[in-house]
Phi, psi and omega in degrees: 000140188268125178283127171242134186291164178301320181295322181290322182300306181301319178296324183287316177302309179305316183289323174297323180290320184294314175300318177300312179300316179302310177308312183296316182294317179296322176291326180291325183289320184277339177235078181290156186298160183297137168258125182262149174286130179297328185277316191257339182079008179267166179293134171264118180259136177316300183221178185293329175304313184294325179293318181293322181285328175295318179294323178293321174299319181292315188292322182290324184281325179233075175296141168083005185261139179281086182234205181302130182235354173200173180233165183204153176280130176284130176290343183278303189254000180063009177264194183240130175243162174257151179223155182265355178288137190286323182213166188253129172230138185284126178281145189270000000 
């Protein structure tokens, strides 16, 4: 085992923490927190492209599972949400 002085260990730990914090910050910038629709409480996607990508991620991770299968535009927030309903039917 290699002996490391206290000063060297502190520097190594600080460098490691600095790198970890930098990576966390970059991840937050690239993946902002979810924005929820005020009316439905569902995750709001900016546009149809983002909704399609989110849907593809869910289907890819959990194949054969009855989860979200399509997206739709919300009349309340004008964003896009995912749903597990196969089709939309207007209620009479």
